[in-house]
N, C-alpha and C positions, 0 to 999 in steps of 0.2 A: 703506118706510123707517120708517113709524110703528111697525110691529110689531117691527122690529129695535131701535129706540130703546127701546121698552117692555121688551124682553127684557134689554137692557143695563142699564136702570134696575132691573129685578128682580134682576139679578146684583149690582148695586151694593148693594142692600139686604141681600142675603145676605152680601156681603163685609163689610158693617158689623157684622153679627151675628158673623161669624167673628172679626173684629178685637176685638170686645168680649169674646169667649170666650177667644181665644188670644193676642191682642196682635199677631198677624200681619196685615199689610195687603196686600190684593190689589186692584188697580184695574182693573176691567173697562173695555175699550175697544171701540169699534165702528169697523170699517174699511169704508169705502164706496169703490167703484171708479167713477170718473167716465169718461165717454166723451171721446175726443179732440175737439179743436176743429174738426178738418177734417170732422167729420160733416156731411153736407148736410141732415140731417133737422132741422126746426125744433124738434122736441121732444127733441133730444139732451140727455142728462143730463151737461152739462159741469161742471167744477169750480165755476164761478160759480153755476150753477143749483142744485147740491147745497148749496153754502155758504149761499145765500139761503134755501133751504127749511129748512135746519137752524136758521138764526137767526130767520127770520120765522114759520115754521109750527110749529116745535118748541121755540122759545125757548132754544136752546143758545147760551150766551155765546160771543162771538168768540174769547175767550181759551182756550176748550176745543176749538177746531177747529184741527187741524193739516193743512196741505196739503203733499203731496209729489208733485211732478211731475218731468218731465225737466229743467225750468228752475228749479223752486222746491223748497226743503226747509224746511217750516215746523215 
């Protein structure tokens, strides 16, 4: 996850340069796929686990995290 976030951040820096040069804005995003809740493994990467890691380990503000599941569309 850390390398994917670093790559997205690098793309955001390149997008800022492109915007300065051309006025066009491209917003890089990162899509992460969580595992279903019914996984019996204790280390399953559920939505909650991913969201917590993004906020606490990578300091991504909650406002920048969108969750889309069968029940939720954020």
